[in-house]
VEXDREN-2710 file (C-alpha; in Angstrom, 1 decimal):
% VEXDREN-2710
k/r/px/py/pz
1/MET/9.9/-9.9/-28.0
2/LYS/6.6/-8.6/-26.5
3/PHE/6.2/-5.6/-23.6
4/VAL/4.1/-5.1/-20.9
5/LEU/2.6/-1.9/-19.6
6/ALA/2.2/-1.3/-16.0
7/LEU/0.0/1.5/-14.8
8/ASP/1.1/2.1/-11.3
9/GLN/-1.4/4.9/-9.6
10/GLY/-0.2/6.2/-6.4
11/THR/-1.4/8.3/-3.7
12/THR/1.0/11.3/-4.7
13/SER/1.5/10.6/-8.5
14/SER/0.8/8.3/-11.5
15/ARG/3.0/6.4/-13.3
16/ALA/3.5/3.8/-16.4
17/ILE/6.6/1.5/-16.8
18/ILE/6.8/-0.9/-19.7
19/PHE/9.0/-3.8/-18.8
20/ASN/10.4/-6.6/-21.4
21/SER/10.0/-10.2/-20.9
22/GLU/13.2/-10.3/-18.9
23/GLY/11.7/-7.9/-16.2
24/ASN/13.6/-5.3/-17.4
25/ILE/12.2/-1.5/-17.5
26/VAL/12.4/0.0/-21.0
27/ALA/10.6/3.1/-20.5
28/GLN/8.9/4.8/-17.4
29/THR/6.9/8.0/-17.1
30/GLN/5.5/9.7/-14.1
31/LYS/3.1/12.7/-12.9
32/GLU/2.3/14.3/-9.7
33/LEU/-1.1/14.0/-8.6
34/ALA/-2.8/16.9/-7.2
35/GLN/-3.7/16.4/-3.4
36/HIS/-6.6/18.2/-1.8
37/PHE/-7.5/18.7/2.1
38/PRO/-10.9/20.2/2.7
39/GLN/-10.3/20.3/6.2
40/SER/-8.2/18.6/9.2
41/GLY/-8.0/14.7/8.7
42/TRP/-9.5/14.9/5.3
43/VAL/-8.1/14.0/2.5
44/GLU/-9.3/14.1/-0.9
45/HIS/-8.0/13.4/-4.8
46/ASP/-9.8/14.6/-8.3
47/ALA/-11.1/10.8/-9.6
48/LEU/-10.9/12.5/-12.9
49/ASP/-7.5/13.9/-12.5
50/ILE/-6.4/10.0/-11.4
51/TRP/-7.8/8.9/-14.9
52/ARG/-6.6/11.6/-17.3
53/ASP/-3.2/11.6/-15.6
54/GLN/-3.2/8.1/-15.7
55/LEU/-4.1/7.7/-19.2
56/LEU/-1.5/10.6/-20.0
57/VAL/1.8/8.7/-18.8
58/ALA/0.6/5.6/-20.3
59/GLN/0.3/7.2/-23.7
60/GLN/3.9/9.1/-23.0
61/ALA/5.8/5.8/-22.0
62/LEU/4.7/4.3/-25.2
63/GLU/6.2/7.4/-27.2
64/LYS/9.1/7.3/-25.1
65/ALA/9.6/3.5/-25.7
66/GLN/8.7/4.3/-29.4
67/LEU/6.2/1.3/-29.1
68/SER/2.9/1.1/-30.6
69/ALA/-0.1/-1.0/-28.9
70/ALA/0.4/-3.7/-31.0
71/ASP/3.8/-4.1/-29.1
72/ILE/1.9/-4.5/-25.7
73/ALA/1.0/-8.1/-25.1
74/ALA/-1.0/-6.7/-22.0
75/ILE/-1.5/-3.9/-19.4
76/GLY/-1.5/-4.6/-15.8
77/ILE/-2.9/-2.1/-12.9
78/THR/-1.6/-1.6/-9.4
79/ASN/-3.4/1.1/-7.2
80/GLN/-3.5/2.6/-4.0
81/ARG/-5.9/0.8/-1.9
82/GLU/-9.2/1.8/0.2
83/THR/-9.5/5.1/-2.0
84/THR/-13.1/5.5/-2.7
85/ILE/-14.9/6.8/-5.7
86/LEU/-18.5/6.5/-6.8
87/TRP/-20.0/7.6/-10.1
88/ASP/-22.6/7.6/-12.4
89/ARG/-22.5/4.8/-14.6
90/ALA/-24.6/6.6/-17.5
91/THR/-22.2/9.6/-17.6
92/GLY/-18.9/7.9/-15.9
93/GLN/-19.0/11.3/-13.9
94/PRO/-17.8/10.9/-10.4
95/LEU/-20.1/12.4/-8.1
96/HIS/-17.8/13.5/-5.0
97/ARG/-13.7/13.8/-5.2
98/ALA/-12.2/10.4/-4.4
99/ILE/-11.9/10.0/-0.7
100/VAL/-8.1/8.9/-0.2
101/TRP/-7.4/5.8/2.2
102/GLN/-5.8/8.6/4.7
103/ASP/-8.8/10.0/5.1
104/ARG/-10.0/10.3/8.8
105/ARG/-13.5/12.0/8.1
106/THR/-15.6/8.9/9.1
107/ALA/-13.6/8.0/12.8
108/ASP/-17.0/8.6/14.4
109/ILE/-18.8/5.8/12.3
110/CYS/-16.5/3.6/13.2
111/GLU/-16.4/4.3/17.0
112/ARG/-20.5/4.1/17.0
113/LEU/-19.9/1.0/15.5
114/GLN/-17.2/-0.1/17.7
115/ALA/-19.3/0.8/20.8
116/GLU/-22.1/-1.1/19.3
117/GLY/-19.8/-4.3/19.7
118/LEU/-19.6/-5.1/16.0
119/GLU/-15.7/-5.0/15.5
120/ALA/-15.3/-8.6/16.0
121/ILE/-18.1/-9.5/13.2
122/VAL/-15.7/-7.3/10.7
123/ARG/-12.8/-8.6/12.1
124/GLU/-13.8/-12.3/11.8
125/LYS/-15.0/-12.0/8.2
126/THR/-12.6/-9.6/6.5
127/GLY/-9.4/-9.9/8.6
128/LEU/-9.6/-5.9/9.4
129/VAL/-10.1/-3.6/12.0
130/LEU/-12.8/-0.9/12.4
131/ASP/-10.9/2.0/11.1
132/PRO/-11.6/4.9/8.5
133/TYR/-8.8/3.5/6.5
134/PHE/-10.8/1.1/4.8
135/SER/-13.5/1.8/2.2
136/ALA/-16.9/1.0/3.7
137/THR/-17.3/3.7/5.8
138/LYS/-16.0/6.0/3.1
139/LEU/-18.6/5.0/0.9
140/GLN/-21.3/4.9/3.7
141/TRP/-20.4/8.6/4.1
142/LEU/-20.9/9.6/0.4
143/LEU/-23.9/8.0/0.2
144/ASP/-25.4/9.4/2.7
145/THR/-24.1/13.0/2.1
146/ILE/-24.6/13.5/-1.8
147/PRO/-28.1/14.6/-2.1
148/ASN/-30.2/11.5/-3.7
149/ALA/-27.1/9.4/-4.0
150/ARG/-28.7/6.5/-1.9
151/GLU/-32.1/6.6/-4.2
152/GLN/-29.7/6.7/-7.1
153/ALA/-27.7/3.4/-5.8
154/GLU/-30.8/1.7/-4.8
155/ARG/-32.1/1.9/-8.5
156/GLY/-28.7/0.8/-9.8
157/GLU/-27.5/4.1/-11.1
158/LEU/-24.8/4.2/-9.5
159/ALA/-21.0/2.1/-9.2
160/PHE/-18.1/2.4/-6.7
161/GLY/-15.0/1.5/-7.0
162/THR/-11.4/1.7/-5.7
163/VAL/-8.8/3.2/-8.0
164/ASP/-8.5/-0.2/-10.0
165/THR/-12.1/-0.1/-10.7
166/TRP/-12.0/3.3/-11.7
167/LEU/-9.0/3.0/-14.2
168/MET/-10.9/-0.3/-15.7
169/TRP/-14.0/1.2/-16.0
170/ASN/-12.6/3.9/-17.8
171/LEU/-10.1/2.0/-19.8
172/SER/-12.8/-0.1/-21.2
173/GLY/-14.9/2.4/-22.3
174/GLY/-17.3/1.5/-19.4
175/LYS/-17.6/-2.3/-20.0
176/LEU/-15.7/-3.6/-17.2
177/HIS/-16.8/-2.6/-13.5
178/ILE/-14.6/-5.4/-11.7
179/THR/-12.0/-5.6/-8.9
180/ASP/-9.9/-8.1/-8.0
181/PRO/-9.4/-9.8/-4.0
182/SER/-6.4/-7.9/-3.1
183/ASN/-8.5/-4.9/-3.5
184/ALA/-12.0/-6.0/-2.5
185/SER/-10.5/-7.2/0.7
186/ARG/-9.7/-3.8/2.0
187/THR/-13.0/-2.4/1.8
188/SER/-14.6/-4.1/4.6
189/LEU/-17.6/-5.6/2.8
190/PHE/-15.4/-8.6/1.3
191/ASN/-15.3/-11.9/3.5
192/ILE/-12.0/-13.3/2.7
193/HIS/-13.0/-16.9/3.7
194/THR/-15.8/-17.1/1.4
195/GLY/-14.4/-14.8/-1.6
196/GLU/-17.2/-13.0/-2.0
197/TRP/-19.4/-9.5/-0.9
198/ASP/-20.8/-10.4/2.4
199/ASP/-24.5/-9.8/2.8
200/GLU/-24.3/-9.1/6.5
201/LEU/-21.5/-6.7/6.0
202/LEU/-23.6/-4.6/3.6
203/ARG/-26.5/-4.6/5.9
204/LEU/-24.3/-3.7/9.2
205/PHE/-22.6/-0.4/6.6
206/ASN/-25.8/0.0/4.8
207/ILE/-24.2/-0.4/1.4
208/PRO/-26.7/-1.6/-1.5
209/ARG/-25.2/-4.3/-3.7
210/SER/-26.1/-2.8/-6.7
211/VAL/-23.1/-0.7/-6.7
212/LEU/-20.3/-3.2/-6.3
213/PRO/-17.9/-4.6/-9.1
214/SER/-17.7/-8.0/-9.8
215/VAL/-14.7/-9.6/-8.2
216/VAL/-12.2/-11.6/-10.4
217/ARG/-8.8/-13.2/-10.1
218/SER/-5.5/-10.5/-10.3
219/SER/-4.3/-12.5/-13.4
220/GLY/-6.9/-13.0/-16.4
221/HIS/-7.9/-11.8/-19.7
222/TYR/-10.5/-9.5/-18.5
223/GLY/-11.0/-7.5/-21.7
224/GLU/-9.6/-5.0/-24.0
225/THR/-9.1/-1.0/-23.7
226/SER/-10.8/1.1/-26.0
227/ASN/-9.3/1.9/-29.5
228/GLN/-9.2/5.7/-28.6
229/HIS/-6.7/5.2/-25.9
230/PHE/-3.9/3.8/-27.7
231/GLY/-4.8/3.9/-31.3
232/ALA/-5.8/-0.4/-31.1
233/PRO/-7.1/-2.4/-28.3
234/ILE/-4.6/-3.7/-25.7
235/VAL/-5.5/-6.9/-23.6
236/LEU/-6.5/-5.9/-19.7
237/GLY/-4.9/-9.0/-17.9
238/GLY/-3.9/-8.1/-14.5
239/MET/-4.7/-6.0/-11.3
240/ALA/-3.8/-6.2/-7.7
241/GLY/-3.8/-3.3/-4.8
242/ASP/-0.6/-1.8/-4.9
243/GLN/1.2/-3.7/-1.7
244/GLN/-0.2/-6.9/-2.8
245/ALA/1.5/-6.2/-6.4
246/ALA/4.6/-5.6/-4.5
247/LEU/4.6/-8.4/-2.6
248/PHE/3.9/-10.8/-6.1
249/GLY/7.0/-8.4/-7.6
250/GLN/9.3/-9.2/-4.9
251/ALA/8.6/-13.1/-5.9
252/CYS/7.2/-13.4/-2.1
253/HIS/5.1/-16.3/-3.3
254/HIS/5.4/-18.5/-0.7
255/ALA/4.3/-18.6/3.4
256/GLY/7.0/-16.6/5.3
257/GLN/8.7/-14.3/2.6
258/ALA/7.9/-10.6/3.3
259/LYS/8.7/-7.4/1.6
260/ASN/8.3/-3.7/3.0
261/THR/7.6/-0.9/0.8
262/TYR/8.5/2.6/1.5
263/GLY/6.0/5.1/-0.5
264/THR/3.8/7.6/0.9
265/GLY/2.9/5.0/3.7
266/CYS/5.0/1.9/4.4
267/PHE/3.5/-1.6/4.3
268/LEU/5.0/-4.7/5.6
269/LEU/3.4/-7.7/4.2
270/MET/4.0/-11.3/4.7
271/HIS/2.7/-14.1/2.8
272/THR/1.0/-16.9/4.7
273/GLY/0.0/-19.4/1.8
274/ASN/-3.4/-20.6/1.6
275/GLN/-4.0/-19.9/5.6
276/ALA/-5.8/-16.4/6.2
277/VAL/-3.8/-16.0/9.9
278/ALA/-5.6/-14.0/12.6
279/SER/-3.0/-11.5/14.2
280/HIS/-2.8/-10.8/17.8
281/ASN/-0.4/-8.0/17.8
282/GLY/-2.2/-5.1/15.7
283/LEU/-1.6/-6.4/12.3
284/ILE/-4.5/-7.1/9.6
285/THR/-5.2/-10.5/7.8
286/THR/-5.6/-9.7/3.9
287/CYS/-5.8/-11.4/0.6
288/ALA/-3.0/-11.9/-1.8
289/ALA/-2.9/-11.6/-5.5
290/GLN/-4.9/-14.5/-6.6
291/ILE/-3.6/-16.5/-9.3
292/GLY/-5.4/-19.6/-9.4
293/ASP/-8.5/-21.2/-7.6
294/LEU/-7.5/-21.1/-4.0
295/GLN/-7.3/-17.9/-2.4
296/GLU/-4.2/-16.8/-0.7
297/TYR/-3.3/-14.6/2.0
298/ALA/-1.0/-12.4/3.7
299/LEU/-0.4/-10.5/7.0
300/GLU/0.2/-7.0/7.1
301/GLY/1.1/-4.0/8.9
302/SER/0.2/-0.3/7.7
303/VAL/2.2/3.0/8.2
304/PHE/0.4/5.7/7.2
305/ILE/2.8/8.5/6.7
306/GLY/5.9/7.2/5.5
307/GLY/7.6/9.3/2.4
308/ALA/4.8/11.6/2.9
309/ALA/6.8/13.1/6.0
310/VAL/9.6/13.9/3.4
311/GLN/6.8/15.7/1.4
312/TRP/6.0/17.4/4.5
313/LEU/9.3/18.8/5.3
314/ARG/9.8/20.0/1.6
315/ASP/6.5/21.5/1.1
316/GLY/5.3/22.3/4.6
317/LEU/8.6/23.5/6.6
318/GLY/11.0/24.3/3.4
319/ILE/13.8/22.7/4.9
320/ILE/14.7/20.8/1.5
321/LYS/13.8/21.6/-2.2
322/THR/13.7/18.1/-3.4
323/ALA/12.9/15.0/-1.5
324/ASP/16.4/13.4/-2.3
325/GLU/18.0/16.3/-0.4
326/ILE/17.0/14.7/2.9
327/GLU/19.8/12.2/2.9
328/THR/22.3/14.6/2.7
329/LEU/20.9/16.9/5.3
330/ALA/20.2/14.2/7.9
331/ALA/23.9/12.9/7.0
332/ARG/25.4/16.3/8.6
333/VAL/24.8/14.7/11.9
334/ALA/25.6/11.5/13.7
335/ASP/22.1/10.9/15.1
336/SER/19.1/12.9/15.9
337/GLY/20.1/14.9/18.8
338/GLY/17.5/13.4/21.0
339/VAL/14.5/14.5/18.6
340/TYR/11.8/12.2/17.8
341/PHE/9.3/13.2/15.3
342/VAL/5.8/10.7/15.3
343/PRO/4.5/11.8/11.8
344/ALA/0.8/11.1/12.5
345/PHE/-0.6/13.6/10.2
346/ALA/-3.3/11.1/9.4
347/GLY/-3.8/9.3/12.8
348/LEU/-1.7/6.0/13.6
349/GLY/-2.1/2.9/11.9
350/ALA/-0.8/-0.7/12.8
351/PRO/-0.2/-1.8/15.5
352/TYR/-2.0/1.4/17.5
353/TRP/-5.2/1.8/15.1
354/ASN/-5.9/5.4/16.6
355/PRO/-7.3/8.1/14.1
356/HIS/-7.4/10.8/16.5
357/THR/-3.3/11.3/16.9
358/ARG/-1.8/13.8/14.9
359/GLY/2.3/14.9/14.3
360/THR/4.5/15.5/17.0
361/LEU/8.1/16.7/17.6
362/VAL/9.6/16.1/20.7
363/GLY/13.0/16.6/22.6
364/ILE/13.8/19.7/20.5
365/ASN/16.3/21.9/22.3
366/ARG/18.5/25.0/21.3
367/GLY/20.9/22.8/19.5
368/THR/18.6/21.4/17.1
369/THR/18.9/22.0/13.6
370/ALA/17.1/21.1/10.3
371/ALA/19.2/18.5/9.8
372/HIS/18.4/16.9/13.4
373/ILE/14.7/16.8/12.3
374/ALA/15.6/15.6/8.7
375/ARG/17.5/12.7/10.6
376/ALA/14.4/12.2/13.1
377/ALA/11.7/12.4/10.0
378/LEU/13.9/9.4/8.0
379/GLU/14.3/7.5/11.7
380/ALA/10.7/7.8/12.0
381/ILE/10.2/6.0/8.7
382/ALA/12.4/3.1/10.3
383/PHE/10.7/2.9/13.8
384/GLN/7.3/2.8/12.4
385/SER/8.4/-0.3/10.2
386/ALA/10.4/-2.0/13.1
387/GLU/7.1/-1.8/15.0
388/LEU/5.4/-4.0/12.2
389/PHE/8.1/-6.2/11.9
390/LEU/8.1/-6.8/15.8
391/ALA/4.3/-7.5/15.7
392/MET/4.8/-9.9/12.5
393/GLN/7.4/-12.0/14.7
394/ALA/5.2/-12.0/17.8
395/ASP/2.6/-13.4/15.5
396/CYS/5.1/-16.0/13.9
397/ALA/5.8/-16.9/17.3
398/ASN/2.6/-17.8/18.4
399/GLY/2.4/-20.1/16.0
400/GLY/0.8/-18.2/13.1
401/VAL/3.5/-19.1/10.5
402/SER/5.5/-22.1/9.7
403/SER/8.4/-21.5/7.0
404/GLU/12.1/-22.6/6.5
405/ASN/12.3/-18.7/5.6
406/LEU/11.8/-18.2/9.2
407/GLY/14.6/-18.5/11.5
408/GLU/15.7/-17.6/15.5
409/LEU/16.0/-14.4/16.4
410/GLY/17.9/-13.5/19.7
411/ALA/16.5/-10.8/22.2
412/MET/15.2/-7.9/20.6
413/GLY/14.5/-5.2/23.9
414/ASN/12.1/-7.2/26.1
415/LEU/10.7/-9.5/23.4
416/GLY/12.9/-12.4/24.3
417/ALA/13.5/-14.8/21.6
418/MET/11.2/-14.8/18.6
419/ARG/10.8/-16.5/15.2
420/ALA/12.4/-13.8/12.8
421/LEU/12.4/-13.2/9.1
422/GLY/15.6/-14.2/7.4
423/GLU/15.8/-11.0/5.3
424/LEU/13.5/-8.2/4.7
425/ARG/13.0/-7.2/0.9
426/VAL/12.3/-3.8/0.2
427/ASP/11.1/-1.5/-2.5
428/GLY/9.7/1.7/-3.1
429/GLY/10.9/5.0/-3.6
430/ALA/12.6/5.8/-0.2
431/SER/14.3/2.7/-0.1
432/ALA/16.8/4.3/-2.2
433/ASN/17.6/6.2/0.9
434/ALA/21.1/4.3/2.0
435/LEU/21.0/6.0/5.4
436/LEU/17.1/5.2/5.9
437/MET/17.8/1.4/4.7
438/GLN/20.9/1.1/6.9
439/PHE/19.3/2.0/10.2
440/GLN/15.9/0.0/9.1
441/ALA/18.6/-3.1/9.0
442/ASP/19.9/-1.6/12.5
443/LEU/16.6/-1.7/14.1
444/LEU/15.5/-5.2/13.0
445/GLY/18.6/-7.1/13.6
446/SER/18.1/-8.7/10.1
447/PRO/19.5/-8.0/6.7
448/VAL/17.6/-5.1/4.4
449/VAL/17.7/-6.5/0.8
450/ARG/17.2/-3.9/-1.9
451/PRO/16.6/-5.6/-5.5
452/HIS/18.2/-3.9/-8.6
453/VAL/14.8/-3.4/-10.0
454/VAL/13.3/-1.4/-7.0
455/GLU/9.6/-0.7/-8.9
456/SER/8.2/-4.0/-7.2
457/THR/4.9/-2.7/-7.3
458/ALA/4.8/-2.0/-11.3
459/LEU/6.6/-5.0/-11.7
460/GLY/3.9/-7.0/-9.8
461/ALA/1.1/-5.8/-12.1
462/ALA/3.4/-6.3/-15.1
463/TYR/4.2/-10.2/-14.0
464/LEU/0.2/-10.4/-13.3
465/ALA/-0.8/-9.0/-16.8
466/GLY/2.2/-11.1/-18.4
467/LEU/1.1/-14.5/-16.9
468/ALA/-2.5/-14.0/-18.1
469/VAL/-1.1/-14.0/-22.0
470/GLY/1.8/-16.2/-21.8
471/VAL/4.5/-13.6/-21.8
472/TRP/5.8/-15.8/-18.2
473/LYS/4.6/-19.1/-18.2
474/ASP/4.1/-19.5/-14.3
475/GLN/5.4/-18.3/-10.7
476/ALA/8.5/-20.6/-11.3
477/ASP/9.1/-18.7/-14.5
478/ILE/8.9/-15.1/-12.7
479/ALA/11.0/-16.3/-9.9
480/ALA/13.9/-17.3/-12.6
481/CYS/13.5/-13.9/-14.2
482/ILE/14.0/-12.1/-10.9
483/ALA/16.9/-14.4/-10.1
484/ALA/18.6/-13.7/-13.1
485/ASN/18.3/-9.8/-12.2
486/CYS/19.6/-10.0/-8.5
487/LYS/23.3/-9.3/-9.2
488/GLY/22.5/-5.7/-8.8
489/ASP/20.5/-6.2/-5.1
490/GLN/22.0/-3.9/-2.3
491/ARG/22.2/-5.7/0.9
492/TYR/22.4/-4.2/4.5
493/THR/23.6/-5.9/7.4
494/PRO/22.9/-4.8/11.0
495/ASN/25.5/-2.6/13.0
496/LEU/23.8/-1.6/15.9
497/SER/23.7/-3.7/19.5
498/PRO/20.5/-5.1/20.8
499/ASP/21.0/-2.8/23.8
500/VAL/21.3/0.0/21.5
501/VAL/18.6/-1.0/19.3
502/ALA/16.4/-1.5/22.9
503/ALA/16.9/2.0/24.1
504/ARG/16.0/3.5/20.9
505/MET/12.8/1.5/20.5
506/SER/11.7/2.5/24.1
507/GLU/12.4/6.6/23.2
508/TRP/10.5/5.9/20.1
509/ARG/7.5/4.8/22.2
510/ARG/7.8/7.2/24.5
511/ALA/7.6/9.7/21.8
512/VAL/4.2/7.9/20.6
513/ARG/2.7/7.8/23.8
514/SER/3.2/11.4/24.4
515/ALA/1.2/12.2/20.8
516/ILE/-1.4/10.0/21.3
517/VAL/-1.9/11.7/25.2
518/PHE/-1.7/15.2/23.5
519/ALA/-4.6/13.9/20.9
520/GLU/-7.0/12.9/24.0
521/LYS/-9.9/15.2/24.8
END
């Protein structure tokens, strides 16, 4: 039996998971990644930490599984997206810490471009909004801020990459400077319709083409690792941004199928086939993992702070010692007692796209306890995801997507009858929280299904790599593999009435408005 090694480099940790050909986990290892917050709204990682940690856990996973490089058919990479790294091609040394996707330092650049009327061009070509979330303005800031960086870039001495590119470069000993469409489409420099870096966008953001990686399919025989890393070369066969990898790992391969990942943030993606559907409800259009010659697309809603809110309760407030304790604490009360927590530590993502909003707690009274705040934190994750779900429904109702997987939904609040997903597939660390998943199903009015193997992101990367070397023949083979493992799936069905849901969503939106107003200058 051959095995596939998935490298899952996330915002808060670096993980390595080895899967067998049946899609089951053989071994997994993890190391928490240090976070750096130089000033308000800035979030950074040490790029060398990312590389060293990821290599270490990969080596540990092989040791734990008692496997060697010869047992591994291929390596697949999945990664935190948009995080921006700039390094010297000759030395391989980063010129600056990695600027993380959550970072807000380029909000002024985005606002200037908006004022110049350029957002429509960006939206049309990339499917994205003008927001600090994406890589282009981060890269522009690096080139303009680091002494001599722009001159070096113009001479072809520097390389830019998101985390997938950075890992591929290091794993291959500097031989591979590549990315895939799912990551390229998150930079604001990639035309999702032509499948190429766009000269007009490069001029708009003042980015020299010489720093950019080549764009390849999400599955393919790219090259091999350097012998020094694992004692023998291993095929590098797959890569995709974490959310598109999770979409693939959940076997959402066809238009209308959707998943939500509950990690540091929350990311709801719905596959739209070969059609790049434009959103009119605050979502973005992005590239899905690309297997063949035709590009595939998805609608996406991004919540910046999901599980990171639980981290804050642990590290900032100290009301829990471990993240797992939050469910027990939150279950001590029947509800949040009128407390609403808007965890906009890094601004608001979809559907608001407000980079200036900051975290807000409202509704506190003398009877408020740590349990109420814990409950409000979990509910905030569900409320934010519900807003994405409703925005996606609205886009579908407008004729964006047609699929047998979409069915009629009764009135939710004042939204009326809309097209709705038959079920929402979920994954990520926080999806193990039963209280959160039940509340999510209640808010959506649709079933929430958590698969037996919740590591969908890593599994997607493994499937992409395995396809490249024949571990799995095609997507039908992958779907059959997933179906064989579905007996352990957990299904949550909604219990709350539409009237209660409408009232809770209305209160949540009042809390969001309060946070937005407070941030206004």
